[in-house]
Structures are given as C-alpha cells and as structure tokens.
C-alpha positions in Angstrom: -11.0 7.1 -9.8 -12.3 9.4 -6.7 -10.7 13.1 -7.3 -8.7 13.5 -3.8 -6.8 16.5 -2.6 -4.4 15.6 0.0 -4.0 17.4 3.4 0.0 17.7 4.2 -0.4 21.1 5.4 3.0 21.6 6.8 4.9 18.1 6.1 4.4 18.4 2.0 8.2 16.6 1.4 9.1 15.7 4.6 9.4 12.2 6.3 5.9 13.1 8.1 4.3 13.5 5.1 5.1 10.2 3.7 1.5 9.6 2.6 1.5 12.4 0.5 4.5 11.8 -1.1 3.6 8.5 -2.0 0.4 9.1 -3.4 1.4 12.0 -5.5 4.3 9.4 -7.0 1.5 7.0 -7.1 -2.0 6.3 -6.9 -4.4 3.4 -8.8 -6.9 4.4 -6.6 -7.2 8.1 -6.3 -7.0 10.7 -8.9 -4.7 13.2 -7.0 -5.6 16.8 -8.0 -3.7 18.8 -5.7 -1.8 18.8 -2.0 -3.0 21.3 0.7 0.3 23.4 1.7 0.1 26.8 1.9 3.9 27.2 2.4 4.8 25.8 -0.8 1.7 27.0 -2.8 1.8 27.5 -6.6 5.0 26.0 -6.7 6.0 22.8 -8.8 5.0 19.2 -6.7 7.9 17.9 -8.5 10.5 20.3 -6.5 9.0 19.4 -3.2 8.6 15.4 -3.9 10.8 14.0 -6.6 9.9 11.5 -8.8 5.9 13.4 -8.0 3.1 13.1 -11.0 3.1 16.1 -13.3 0.1 17.9 -13.1 -0.5 17.8 -9.1 -1.0 21.4 -8.1 -0.1 22.8 -4.7 -2.8 25.0 -3.0 -3.9 26.6 0.0 -7.4 25.6 0.8 -9.9 23.0 0.6 -11.9 25.5 -0.9 -9.6 25.2 -4.3 -9.3 21.7 -4.3 -13.4 21.9 -4.2 -13.4 24.0 -7.1 -11.2 22.0 -9.4 -13.3 19.4 -8.2 -11.8 17.1 -5.5 -14.9 14.8 -4.0 -12.2 13.2 -1.9 -9.6 14.7 1.6 -6.9 12.4 2.0 -5.0 13.3 5.5 -1.9 12.9 3.9 0.3 12.5 7.3 2.0 9.9 9.3 3.2 11.7 12.9 4.8 9.2 15.5 1.9 7.9 17.2 -0.4 8.5 14.3 -2.3 11.8 16.1 -3.8 14.3 13.7 -2.4 17.4 14.7 -4.3 20.1 16.0 -4.1 22.7 13.3 -5.4 19.9 10.2 -8.5 19.6 13.0 -10.0 23.3 10.5 -9.1 21.6 7.1 -10.6 18.1 7.8 -14.0 20.4 8.6 -14.1 22.7 5.9 -13.7 19.3 3.7 -16.5 17.5 5.2 -18.6 21.1 5.1 -17.9 20.4 1.3 -19.2 16.8 1.4 -16.1 15.5 0.5 -15.2 11.7 1.8 -12.4 12.3 4.4 -9.8 9.5 4.0 -7.5 9.0 7.2 -4.4 6.2 7.5 -3.8 7.5 11.3 -4.3 5.7 14.6 -6.7 8.3 15.7 -9.7 7.7 14.1 -11.6 10.9 12.2 -14.8 8.4 12.5 -14.5 8.5 16.0 -13.9 12.1 16.9 -17.2 13.6 18.1 -16.9 17.1 16.2 -16.2 15.0 12.9 -19.5 12.4 13.3 -21.2 15.8 14.1 -20.3 17.4 11.0 -20.4 14.4 8.9 -23.9 13.7 9.8 -24.8 17.2 9.2 -23.5 17.5 5.9 -23.6 13.7 4.3 -19.9 13.4 4.4 -18.4 9.5 3.9 -15.3 9.2 7.3 -13.2 6.0 6.1 -10.0 4.8 8.6 -8.3 2.9 7.2 -6.0 1.5 9.9 -9.7 0.3 11.5 -10.6 -1.8 8.3 -8.2 -4.0 9.6 -8.0 -4.1 13.3 -10.2 -7.1 13.4 -8.8 -9.1 10.8 -8.0 -12.6 12.3 -5.3 -14.8 9.7 -3.3 -16.8 11.0 -0.5 -18.1 10.0 -0.8 -21.6 8.4 2.2 -22.5 6.9 1.2 -22.0 2.8 4.0 -19.2 1.9 5.6 -22.4 0.9 3.4 -23.0 -1.4 4.2 -20.1 -3.1 6.6 -20.3 -6.0 7.0 -16.1 -6.8 10.4 -14.9 -6.4 9.7 -12.5 -3.1 11.7 -9.8 -2.7 11.4 -7.4 1.2 12.5 -4.1 1.3 13.5 -3.2 4.6 15.1 -0.6 5.9 17.7 1.5 8.2 15.8 3.3 10.1 11.8 4.4 9.3 10.2 6.7 6.8 13.1 6.2 4.7 11.4 5.1 1.5 10.6 1.3 1.3 7.6 1.4 -0.2 8.7 3.7 -3.1 11.5 1.5 -3.4 9.0 -1.8 -3.4 6.4 0.2 -5.9 9.0 1.4 -8.8 11.2 -2.8 -8.7 7.3 -4.0 -8.7 6.7 -1.0 -11.9 9.6 -2.0 -13.2 10.0 -5.7 -13.6 6.3 -5.4 -15.4 8.3 -3.9 -18.1 11.5 -6.2 -19.0 8.1 -9.0 -19.4 7.5 -10.6 -15.8 4.8 -10.1 -14.1 4.9 -8.7 -10.6 2.2 -7.9 -7.8 3.4 -5.4 -4.5 2.3 -6.6 -1.3 1.8 -3.9 1.4 1.8 -3.3 4.9 0.8 -0.1 5.2 -2.1 2.2 4.8 -0.7 4.0 2.3 -0.2 1.0 0.1 -3.8 0.8 0.7 -4.6 4.2 -0.4 -2.3 3.8 -3.6 -4.7 1.0 -4.8 -2.3 -2.4 -4.2 -4.7 -5.2 -3.3 -2.5 -7.1 -2.0 -2.1 -5.1 1.5 -2.7 -5.7 5.1 -2.0 -3.1 7.9 0.1 -4.6 10.0 0.0 -1.9 12.8 -3.7 -2.0 13.0 -3.8 -5.6 14.0 -3.3 -8.0 17.1 0.2 -9.1 16.9 -0.7 -12.7 17.5 -2.2 -12.0 13.6 0.8 -10.1 12.1 2.2 -12.9 10.9 -0.8 -14.4 9.2 -1.8 -11.6 7.3 1.4 -11.3 5.7 1.5 -14.5 5.0 -2.6 -14.2 3.4 -1.9 -11.3 1.3 1.6 -13.5 -0.4 -1.0 -16.3 -0.5 -3.4 -14.9 -1.7 -1.9 -12.7 -4.6 0.2 -16.0 -5.6 -3.5 -17.9 -5.7 -5.2 -15.4 -7.9 -2.2 -14.0 -10.1 0.8 -16.6 -9.8 3.4 -13.5 -10.5 6.6 -14.2 -11.2 8.0 -11.7 -8.3 6.8 -10.2 -5.6 8.0 -7.0 -3.5 7.2 -7.1 0.1 6.9 -3.7 1.9 8.7 -3.2 4.7 8.1 -1.7 7.7 10.0 0.6 10.5 14.2 -1.3 11.1 14.8 -3.9 12.5 16.8 -2.3 15.0 14.4 0.5 15.4 14.0 1.7 19.1 10.2 2.6 18.5 9.4 0.9 15.0 11.4 -3.2 15.4 10.0 -3.7 12.2 11.5 -6.3 9.2 11.3 -9.4 11.5 7.4 -10.4 11.2 8.1 -9.8 7.3 10.9 -12.2 7.1 9.3 -14.9 9.2 6.4 -14.8 7.9 6.7 -13.8 4.0 10.1 -15.7 3.4 11.9 -13.2 1.1 14.3 -14.9 -1.4 16.3 -11.5 -1.6 16.4 -8.1 0.6 16.7 -4.9 -0.5 18.2 -2.4 1.8 17.2 1.2 2.2 19.4 3.5 3.5 19.5 7.4 4.0 23.7 8.3 3.9 22.8 11.5 5.4 21.2 10.9 8.3 22.9 10.4 12.1 20.3 9.4 14.4 16.5 8.2 14.0 13.9 10.0 12.5 11.9 11.9 15.2 14.5 10.9 18.0 17.5 13.2 18.1 20.7 12.1 19.6 19.8 7.9 19.2 22.2 6.9 16.3 21.2 5.0 13.6 23.9 1.7 13.5 26.4 1.4 10.5 24.9 -0.2 7.3 27.0 -3.5 7.9 25.3 -4.3 11.1 22.0 -3.8 9.4 23.6 -6.6 6.4 24.5 -9.3 8.8 21.3 -9.3 10.8 18.9 -9.6 8.0 20.6 -11.9 6.5 21.1 -13.9 9.7 17.5 -13.5 10.0 16.2 -14.6 6.7 18.8 -16.9 5.9 18.6 -15.1 2.8 21.2 -11.8 1.1 20.9 -8.8 0.9 20.9 -8.1 -2.7 21.4 -4.0 -2.7 20.9 -1.1 -1.8 19.0 1.5 -2.2 19.1 5.3 -1.2 17.5 8.1 -0.5 18.4 10.8 -1.5 17.1 13.5 1.3 19.7 16.1 1.6 21.9 15.1 -1.0 23.4 16.5 -4.1 23.4 14.4 -7.3 27.2 14.4 -6.9 26.6 13.3 -3.6 24.1 10.7 -4.5 26.9 9.4 -6.9 29.8 9.6 -4.8 27.3 7.9 -1.5 26.8 5.1 -4.4 30.2 4.3 -5.2 31.1 4.2 -1.4 28.2 1.9 -0.5 29.1 -0.6 -3.8 33.2 -0.4 -2.9 32.4 -1.5 0.8 29.9 -3.8 0.6 30.6 -5.4 -2.7 26.6 -4.5 -3.7 24.7 -2.4 -5.9 23.5 0.6 -5.2 21.1 2.7 -6.4 18.6 6.1 -6.3 14.9 4.1 -6.6 13.8 7.2 -8.3 15.6 7.1 -11.3 17.4 3.5 -11.4 14.9 1.3 -10.5 15.0 0.1 -14.0 18.6 -1.0 -12.8 18.2 -2.8 -10.3 15.1 -4.7 -11.8 17.2 -5.9 -14.5 19.7 -7.4 -11.4 16.6 -9.0 -9.9 15.5 -10.4 -12.9 18.5 -11.9 -13.9 20.1 -12.9 -10.7 16.8 -14.2 -9.2 
C-alpha cells in the first residue's frame, strides 16, 4: 500500500473532516502514517477520532510527513459543495513539491486547477480526483438486483455526515468474525479511498445512471463473491433539504433491513443552523414505507455525549421504538449477532 498523510488542517474530528476520520479508522488502500492538523499536533489520534487506528501521528506540515516516508497526500476534508478550502492550497502545493501523489474526493478537481497542474508537471506528481473517475460511468438499471440472494442491510441516517459509512464498515467486519461472508457496498469517495472494491461514487454520476451504478456494484459483488451479507453505505438523509439521499439506495439496492444512524445531540441539520431535524419516528416510518422492510436497529453517533449519556440515549431509543440501539464504534459486534440471528 502507498504510505499516506491525510490533510485535515482545521477539520480533524469534525463533520467536515469525515474523510480523514474514516481513513484513520479503516483503510485497505493506503497505509495511513499521519494526519496534518497543526491545532492538535502531538495529540493521540484516538482523542480526536474515537476508534482510530493507533500509531497514526498528528503533525503540522507536509515536510514532516515526507520525513516519515509518506508518498501520497490525501485531501481529507468534505466541505459543503465539495470545495477545497483556500487555506489548504499551500499544503497541496507542498505535497506536489515533495513529489507526492495527490488524492482528492472533492467536487472541485485538483487536476483541473491551473496552478496545481503546472506544479504537477514540474515535479512529476500524479493527481487523482476520485469523483472524476466516476463521472462518465453509465450503468443503467437492469433488474438483476432480484437475482442477488445476499441479505442486504442499508445504513441510512437522520442527517448527512453522521457516521453511516463507518457503521457499515464496522458491521461488515463484525459479521465476518461470526463466520459469515460479507461485502461492503460503497457509495461515496471515502469508501473508494478505504479500498472497498464494490464502490460507486453516486454524487458524481449523471442522475439517470445512479440507480444502475448502485445495482451494478451489488450485482458485481454477488457474481464474484456470493456473500451471505452486504452492507450498503447510505448517503445524505431522506428528508435532508440539501442532501436528500436514501431513496436511490432503497429503490436500486432493495435492502432486506435498515440500520438508522442518529446523533441524539443534533437539533439542526449539520451545516444548516435553524433547519430542524424531524423526529426519529418520522424517518422510521418513511424508510419503512419506501422499502417495505423494517428498520432493525439504531446506530448512535456519539458526538457531544459522555459515556453515561450514550448509555442513556441508547436506553431511551430502545424504550421508545422497541429497537436495539448501539454505539457502532464499540458495539457493532452485538448488532452483527442480532443481524445474523434475525435475517
């Protein structure tokens, strides 16, 4: 694997740093050596990103990363609109000058930027824009999804940037520990960076081909591996005004069950102050009506919660909705047992 440093300056541990956070927790494509965020340099990575792999250093500069042996710089931010924050340009330029490969999942393509293009030619640096790789994908929905016999669980959420991918990753790994075969179906750029082979970046594709892209990833996994289970990464939220995801994944992926991801401390949609998140019961009702399947569990995002408050939130949700609630960072094994025994 390429040895990588993640650029997260100013965003590590936040929702805008979700790409960095996810890669710190899991990656089969890159060997993550370090993360750049000068505010937290020297701190233990697990203090900033619960569940992160130990040994990842938080540093302040690209120069430090190069001395550690990094040959790839990953832009680890996911901003509203997918733009590269201005203060990160100097770090990207430094990475190019160090002859590192640059990998970005933003909508704003690094490889189309005149300044970065000039530098990359001068220093021989390769630039990979992950979303650009999927722009021209043209899989149309065929109906082959009905041939897939794996039990498919979609992880959908009450908000964007709420941990859906992380929960899907953890459940996928835990089900394997129970002696079952399982495949992760990625639907965003971070899943590709984490090395999941059955991934389509649906928000970079022409809308007519999104359903076909989701179906083709699932069908490919079935034809190559025939796993017992598949975990489908959700995007956005079915009621989100800016990122109204979920329906394509339900319609094309035909899940057999749904895990609902929820952050008890969030009142407003992330990045949209004043726009209230509807009650959990509304999401459950809509998702079950759309899919004609059941929500089988609630995954809790622990942001802003103490350990005691996490326990209280789980109890409250379980008592109110009669569904198992769990913290995916530490209790995915428990939920995996429920899935395997119940689906």
